[in-house]
C-alpha positions in Angstrom: 9.2 -10.8 7.2 6.5 -10.3 9.7 3.1 -12.0 9.6 1.5 -8.6 8.8 3.8 -8.0 5.9 3.1 -11.5 4.5 -0.7 -11.0 4.8 -0.5 -7.6 3.2 1.7 -8.8 0.3 -0.9 -11.6 -0.3 -3.6 -8.9 -0.7 -1.4 -6.7 -2.9 -0.7 -9.4 -5.4 -3.8 -8.4 -7.3 -3.1 -4.6 -7.2 -5.9 -3.5 -4.9 -6.7 -0.1 -3.7 -6.3 1.1 0.0 -9.9 0.8 1.0 -10.3 -2.7 -0.4 -7.2 -3.9 1.4 -8.2 -2.3 4.6 -11.6 -4.0 4.5 -10.2 -7.3 3.4 -7.7 -7.5 6.2 -9.9 -5.8 8.8 -7.0 -3.6 10.0 -7.0 -0.1 11.4 -5.3 2.6 9.4 -2.3 2.8 11.8 -1.3 -0.9 11.2 -2.0 -0.8 7.5 0.0 2.4 6.9 2.9 1.1 9.1 3.1 -2.2 7.2 2.7 -0.5 3.8 5.6 1.9 4.7 7.8 -1.0 5.9 7.3 -2.9 2.7 7.7 0.2 0.5 10.9 1.3 2.3 12.4 -2.2 1.8 11.6 -2.2 -1.9 9.1 -5.0 -1.6 6.1 -3.1 -3.1 5.6 -0.3 -5.6 3.1 2.5 -5.6 0.8 2.8 -8.6 -1.5 5.6 -9.8 -3.4 3.1 -11.9 -3.0 -0.6 -12.3 -0.4 -0.1 -15.1 1.3 3.2 -14.0 4.0 3.2 -11.4 4.9 6.3 -9.4 8.6 7.0 -9.5 8.6 9.9 -7.1 9.0 9.6 -3.3 5.7 8.4 -1.7 4.7 9.3 1.8 2.3 6.6 2.9 1.5 8.5 6.1 0.1 11.6 4.3 -3.5 11.6 5.3 -5.9 10.5 2.6 -3.6 11.5 -0.3 -5.7 11.0 -3.5 -3.4 9.9 -6.3 -4.8 10.5 -9.7 -3.4 10.5 -13.2 -4.1 13.2 -15.8 
């Protein structure tokens, strides 16, 4: 596990949104998206639409500013 993956997992422990994590870590989008994708592809994180609702479809973390909402 890389240092970036560890730092990101530490932030994700409390189920935070993208903007909060980006600000907390002080990372550029490229690094954050690359690290999120690595963790997601390795099954180390899940994608949620709300804090209690997991997405079970394929998630493309590189899709620009995808807004995920539940109905």
